[in-house]
C-alpha positions in Angstrom: -51.4 -22.3 -9.2 -51.0 -26.1 -10.9 -52.8 -28.7 -11.3 -50.0 -31.2 -9.3 -50.1 -28.1 -6.9 -53.9 -28.4 -6.4 -53.3 -32.5 -6.2 -50.6 -32.3 -3.4 -52.3 -29.8 -1.2 -55.6 -31.5 -1.2 -53.8 -35.1 -0.3 -51.8 -33.0 2.2 -55.1 -31.8 4.0 -56.6 -35.0 4.0 -53.8 -36.7 5.5 -51.3 -35.0 7.8 -54.2 -32.0 7.9 -56.8 -34.1 9.0 -56.1 -33.4 12.9 -56.2 -29.6 12.1 -59.2 -29.6 10.1 -60.8 -27.6 12.7 -57.6 -25.7 14.0 -55.6 -24.7 10.9 -58.2 -25.4 8.0 -57.3 -24.3 4.6 -58.9 -21.1 4.7 -57.1 -20.0 7.9 -53.8 -21.2 6.2 -54.5 -18.5 3.3 -55.7 -15.7 5.2 -52.0 -16.0 7.3 -50.4 -16.1 3.5 -52.3 -12.9 2.7 -51.2 -11.3 6.1 -47.9 -12.3 5.4 -47.8 -10.7 2.2 -46.5 -14.3 0.8 -47.5 -14.5 -3.0 -46.2 -17.3 -5.3 -46.1 -17.9 -9.3 -47.9 -21.1 -10.8 -45.7 -23.4 -9.6 -45.5 -27.0 -7.9 -43.9 -26.2 -4.6 -46.6 -23.7 -3.3 -45.9 -22.4 0.3 -48.7 -24.4 1.2 -47.4 -27.8 -0.3 -43.9 -27.1 1.2 -44.6 -26.3 4.7 -46.8 -30.1 4.5 -44.0 -31.6 2.5 -41.2 -30.5 5.7 -43.9 -31.6 8.3 -44.1 -34.8 6.6 -40.3 -34.6 6.7 -40.0 -34.3 10.2 -42.7 -37.3 11.0 -41.0 -39.9 8.8 -38.1 -41.9 10.0 -36.0 -41.4 6.6 -35.9 -37.3 7.1 -33.9 -37.0 3.7 -35.6 -34.5 1.1 -35.5 -37.2 -1.3 -37.6 -39.2 1.0 -40.5 -36.7 1.0 -40.1 -35.9 -3.2 -40.6 -39.8 -3.6 -44.1 -39.7 -1.5 -45.4 -36.6 -3.4 -44.4 -38.4 -6.6 -46.3 -41.3 -5.6 -49.1 -39.2 -4.9 -49.2 -37.6 -8.0 -48.8 -41.1 -10.2 -51.8 -42.2 -8.5 -53.8 -39.3 -9.6 -52.3 -39.4 -13.1 -50.2 -36.3 -12.9 -46.6 -36.5 -14.1 -44.2 -37.2 -11.2 -41.7 -34.1 -10.6 -38.0 -34.6 -10.9 -36.2 -37.0 -9.1 -33.6 -34.1 -8.4 -34.6 -32.4 -4.9 -33.2 -28.9 -5.9 -36.6 -27.7 -6.7 -37.7 -28.5 -3.0 -34.8 -27.5 -1.6 -35.0 -23.9 -2.9 -39.0 -23.9 -2.2 -37.5 -24.5 1.5 -35.4 -21.8 1.4 -38.3 -19.7 0.0 -40.7 -20.2 3.0 -41.1 -17.8 5.3 -39.6 -18.3 9.0 -42.6 -16.0 10.2 -45.1 -18.4 8.9 -43.7 -21.1 11.0 -43.3 -19.0 13.8 -47.1 -17.9 13.7 -48.2 -21.2 13.4 -46.7 -23.0 16.5 -48.2 -20.9 19.3 -51.5 -21.0 17.3 -52.0 -24.3 17.1 -50.7 -24.9 20.8 -53.4 -22.5 21.6 -56.2 -24.4 19.7 -55.2 -27.5 21.7 -55.7 -26.0 24.8 -59.1 -24.6 23.8 -60.2 -28.2 23.8 -59.1 -29.1 27.1 -62.1 -28.7 29.7 -61.6 -26.0 32.6 -61.6 -28.6 35.1 -58.4 -30.0 34.6 -56.6 -27.0 34.8 -54.4 -26.8 37.6 -56.4 -24.7 40.3 -58.2 -23.1 37.6 -54.9 -21.7 36.0 -53.4 -22.8 33.0 -49.5 -23.4 33.7 -46.4 -23.3 31.0 -43.6 -25.2 31.7 -40.0 -23.9 30.3 -36.6 -25.4 30.0 -33.7 -25.3 27.3 -31.4 -27.4 25.4 -29.0 -27.4 22.7 -28.7 -29.4 18.9 -26.1 -29.9 16.7 -26.1 -28.6 13.4 -24.4 -29.5 10.3 -20.7 -28.3 9.9 -20.8 -25.8 7.1 -19.3 -22.3 7.0 -21.8 -20.3 7.6 -23.3 -22.3 10.5 -20.4 -22.2 12.4 -20.1 -18.4 11.6 -24.0 -17.8 13.4 -23.7 -20.9 15.9 -20.1 -22.0 16.6 -18.8 -24.6 17.7 -17.5 -25.5 21.6 -14.1 -24.1 22.1 -12.8 -27.0 23.6 -13.2 -28.8 20.3 -10.3 -28.2 17.3 -11.4 -26.6 14.3 -12.8 -28.5 11.7 -13.7 -31.7 14.3 -16.3 -30.0 15.9 -20.1 -29.4 14.9 -22.1 -25.8 15.5 -24.7 -25.8 18.3 -27.5 -23.8 19.0 -29.4 -23.2 22.3 -33.4 -23.8 21.9 -36.0 -22.6 25.1 -38.9 -24.2 24.7 -42.3 -23.2 26.6 -44.6 -26.2 26.9 -48.4 -26.2 27.7 -48.4 -28.4 31.3 -51.9 -30.2 30.4 -51.3 -30.8 26.5 -47.4 -31.0 26.2 -47.8 -28.5 23.0 -44.9 -26.0 22.6 -46.5 -22.7 23.3 -43.5 -20.6 22.5 -39.6 -21.0 21.5 -36.2 -19.1 21.5 -33.3 -19.9 19.2 -30.1 -18.5 19.8 -26.3 -19.2 19.3 -24.3 -20.8 23.1 -23.3 -17.3 23.8 -26.5 -16.3 24.8 -27.4 -18.3 28.1 -31.1 -19.5 28.5 -31.7 -17.1 31.4 -31.5 -14.4 28.8 -33.6 -16.5 26.2 -36.4 -17.5 28.7 -36.6 -14.2 29.8 -37.4 -12.9 26.1 -40.3 -15.6 26.1 -41.8 -14.0 29.2 -43.3 -11.9 26.9 -45.8 -14.3 25.3 -46.8 -14.8 28.8 -50.9 -14.5 29.1 -52.5 -12.7 31.9 -53.2 -15.7 35.0 -50.8 -18.0 33.5 -48.2 -20.1 35.8 -44.9 -20.1 34.5 -42.6 -22.6 36.2 -38.9 -24.1 36.1 -36.0 -25.2 37.8 -33.5 -23.5 40.2 -31.6 -21.9 37.3 -34.6 -19.3 37.0 -35.4 -18.8 40.6 -34.1 -14.9 40.8 -35.9 -11.6 41.7 -35.7 -10.3 38.3 -37.5 -13.3 36.8 -40.4 -13.4 39.4 -40.6 -9.7 38.6 -40.7 -10.3 34.8 -43.3 -12.5 34.9 -45.5 -10.5 37.2 -45.2 -7.8 34.8 -47.1 -9.9 32.4 -49.7 -10.0 35.0 -48.8 -13.7 35.2 -47.4 -15.9 38.3 -44.2 -17.9 39.1 -43.4 -21.1 40.5 -39.8 -21.5 40.6 -37.3 -23.6 42.2 -35.0 -21.6 44.5 -31.8 -20.4 43.2 -29.2 -22.3 45.6 -27.0 -19.7 45.8 -29.8 -17.6 47.9 -30.2 -18.5 51.7 -33.6 -19.3 53.6 -34.7 -18.9 56.9 -38.0 -20.0 57.6 -38.4 -18.1 61.1 -38.8 -15.1 59.5 -41.6 -13.2 57.5 -45.1 -14.1 57.8 -45.8 -18.1 58.3 -48.3 -19.7 56.7 -47.3 -23.3 57.8 -44.3 -24.8 59.0 -41.5 -24.5 56.5 -44.3 -22.4 54.1 -44.0 -18.2 54.7 -44.2 -14.9 53.0 -41.1 -12.7 52.8 -40.1 -9.3 51.1 -37.6 -9.6 48.8 -35.4 -6.7 47.8 -34.3 -5.7 43.9 -30.5 -6.1 43.0 -28.4 -3.5 43.0 -26.5 -4.2 39.5 -29.0 -4.6 36.6 -28.5 -7.9 34.7 -26.0 -7.6 31.7 -29.0 -7.8 29.1 -31.2 -5.3 30.8 -30.8 -1.4 29.8 -31.4 1.1 32.4 -35.1 1.7 31.3 -35.7 -1.7 31.7 -34.2 -2.4 35.2 -36.0 0.6 36.1 -39.4 -0.5 35.2 -39.0 -3.7 37.8 -40.1 -2.8 41.1 -37.8 -2.3 44.3 -39.6 -4.8 46.7 -41.6 -7.7 45.8 -43.6 -10.1 48.5 -42.8 -13.7 47.8 -43.9 -17.0 49.1 -41.1 -19.6 49.7 -42.5 -23.2 50.2 -39.9 -25.9 51.2 -41.7 -29.3 49.0 -41.2 -33.0 50.1 -41.1 -34.8 46.5 -42.8 -38.0 46.4 -40.2 -40.6 47.5 -38.5 -43.3 45.4 -37.3 -46.6 46.6 -33.8 -46.9 47.8 -33.5 -42.7 48.1 -33.6 -40.5 50.8 -36.5 -38.1 50.7 -36.2 -35.3 48.3 -36.9 -31.8 49.5 -36.9 -28.5 47.3 -37.9 -24.8 48.1 -39.8 -23.4 45.2 -40.6 -19.1 45.1 -43.8 -18.2 44.2 -46.0 -15.0 43.6 -49.3 -17.2 44.4 -49.5 -15.9 48.3 -53.0 -17.0 48.6 -51.7 -20.4 50.9 -55.4 -21.6 51.3 -56.1 -21.5 47.3 -52.4 -22.7 46.2 -51.6 -25.1 49.4 -48.3 -26.8 49.7 -49.7 -29.9 48.3 -50.7 -28.5 45.3 -47.6 -26.9 44.5 -45.9 -29.9 45.5 -48.0 -31.9 43.0 -47.5 -29.2 40.6 -44.0 -29.6 40.6 -43.8 -33.0 40.7 -45.1 -32.7 36.9 -42.4 -30.3 36.1 -40.0 -33.4 34.8 -42.8 -35.0 32.6 -43.5 -31.7 30.8 -40.3 -30.4 30.5 -37.6 -32.7 30.4 -39.6 -35.8 28.9 -40.9 -33.1 26.0 -37.6 -32.1 25.0 -36.4 -35.7 24.9 -39.2 -36.4 22.5 -38.4 -33.1 20.2 -34.8 -34.2 20.3 -34.9 -38.2 20.2 -38.4 -39.3 18.6 -38.7 -36.5 16.3 -34.8 -36.7 15.9 -33.8 -33.1 16.3 -30.5 -33.7 17.7 -28.4 -32.9 14.6 -30.2 -31.1 12.0 -28.8 -31.0 8.4 -29.5 -27.6 7.1 -26.1 -25.8 5.8 -27.5 -22.4 6.6 -28.4 -20.7 9.7 -31.7 -19.7 8.4 -32.8 -23.3 7.0 -31.8 -24.3 10.8 -34.1 -22.3 12.3 -37.1 -23.5 9.9 -36.2 -27.0 10.6 -36.5 -26.3 13.9 -39.9 -24.7 13.8 -40.9 -27.2 11.6 -39.7 -29.9 14.7 -41.7 -28.0 17.0 -45.1 -27.9 14.3 -45.1 -31.6 13.7 -44.3 -32.1 17.3 -47.8 -29.8 18.2 -49.9 -31.9 15.4 -48.7 -35.1 17.4 -50.1 -33.5 20.2 -53.2 -32.9 19.1 -53.9 -36.0 17.6 -52.9 -37.7 21.7 -55.7 -34.6 23.2 -58.4 -35.9 20.9 -57.2 -39.5 21.9 -57.3 -38.5 25.6 -60.6 -38.7 26.4 -61.2 -42.6 25.4 -58.0 -43.1 28.4 -60.0 -41.2 30.9 -57.7 -38.1 30.2 -54.7 -40.1 31.4 -52.8 -37.8 29.2 -48.9 -38.9 30.8 -49.6 -42.9 29.8 -50.2 -41.6 25.9 -47.2 -42.8 23.9 -45.9 -39.7 21.5 -43.6 -42.3 19.6 -46.5 -44.4 19.3 -48.7 -41.7 18.2 -46.0 -41.0 15.3 -45.9 -44.4 14.3 -49.9 -45.2 14.4 -50.4 -41.6 12.2 -47.3 -42.4 10.0 -48.6 -46.1 8.8 -52.2 -44.4 8.8 -51.6 -41.5 6.3 -51.6 -43.1 3.1 -54.8 -44.6 3.6 -56.0 -40.9 4.6 -54.8 -39.5 1.5 -56.5 -42.0 -1.0 -59.9 -42.8 1.0 -63.5 -40.9 0.8 -64.5 -38.6 3.6 -66.8 -41.2 5.2 -63.7 -44.0 5.0 -61.4 -41.1 6.6 -63.5 -40.3 9.2 -64.0 -44.1 10.3 -60.0 -44.6 10.3 -59.4 -41.4 12.4 -61.6 -42.9 14.7 -59.8 -46.2 14.8 -56.3 -44.2 14.9 -57.2 -42.7 18.1 -58.7 -45.9 19.9 -55.4 -47.5 18.4 -53.2 -44.3 20.2 -55.5 -45.4 23.6 -55.1 -49.3 24.0 -51.2 -48.2 23.2 -50.8 -46.8 26.7 -47.6 -46.9 28.7 -47.8 -49.1 31.6 -48.0 -47.2 34.9 -44.3 -46.2 36.0 -44.7 -44.1 39.3 -41.5 -42.6 40.3 -39.8 -44.2 37.8 -36.2 -43.5 38.0 -33.2 -44.9 35.6 -29.5 -44.1 35.8 -28.1 -42.0 33.1 -25.2 -44.3 31.8 -25.1 -45.8 28.4 -24.6 -49.6 27.8 -23.4 -49.7 24.3 -20.0 -49.4 23.3 -18.5 -47.2 21.2 -16.6 -48.2 17.9 -13.1 -48.6 18.4 -12.2 -46.0 16.1 -9.7 -43.3 16.9 -12.0 -39.5 17.9 -11.3 -37.1 14.9 -8.7 -34.5 15.7 -7.8 -33.0 12.7 -10.3 -31.9 10.2 -11.2 -34.5 7.7 -9.3 -32.6 4.8 -6.1 -33.2 6.6 -6.7 -36.9 7.3 -7.8 -37.6 3.7 -4.2 -36.1 2.6 -2.6 -38.3 4.8 -4.3 -41.1 3.7 -3.6 -40.4 0.1 0.3 -39.5 0.5 
């Protein structure tokens, strides 16, 4: 490894990697590289340097390759080394060489390390809960991206953007990304989530909205020795007069396996699903909002013990779903600006998505360390505020001694706790946009055609 690469690696570990000094030390990262069989020549952009540079790129308001390159050039000049070329080609090629599998491995590993820091007394009914939901992201309009992730059929050729589906499993307590799946729009969120059920651990509780509340989903979750709490699908009727009654609007019934297998399952997979399953159906009254009627939802769950998992406990749990899924997805897309990715190839698209998830987990690590200073009121910690404070602290963390670095990091955690969000119970905002769009016509022909018309 070159001297410049060693300097950059050290600076990244001292700054960006400081919150992960116990979770992802240099020795562990080297071990993963060896397990993946990743070797490299004596060059500046080693896999470790490239990995940290991509995380730095995600956390920066300016996500350009040039901005990240200037940061590394500044560090090298401060150390008395020659700065690399201002051309971003070498760094771009290094990003292309970086293994996608490496990024995929680091996301669940960091999430698990965060969970290990959480006191077990904070678990819901002593169980770890994972919440999952899906979204879409727009991609750069390149030929390769269009082939792998085609644009919406309603858009004219050359006038739209490719887009990909992303389904994410979040840890309910820490908010960290546990696992994720990326696919074209031709694959539904339901199929993608069923692929992720294999990442559930025994005794986990999986929670989602009514799009997933079916027999097959509950059965696949049970196959992992986990339990599901899913909002019941609207097409399935409910009659609380039947079954074994636990309380008012709380009963246990027997569900039967569908006659036809889902299109994505083969015969062996469908045969492995049991013919019947005991399911508990509970009607929950969600916390009232001023100016709105009381809202009731019916959840189906494999948690059959009504004494341990009471209706009040399930109401509290389902009330957290919005914060744990919708808000976290909004952080990924809006706060970290994952909504539109600039990579020109499908491979780099997936790497950029995994880099965003990894950078998001890094921020969640910092927030979890700050949580005790706010009496573990995790919902009041601001991810945007954490990103801003952490980003401002990076140059100092990279250039000071270990003693000063520890002191600065303690101040950082204290500042994050003091920058708490105000308490806004049952907050509800209309989904409207106030700012008017620019008075330009929409693009209805490819750019090349429009430019030819201007030149004519």
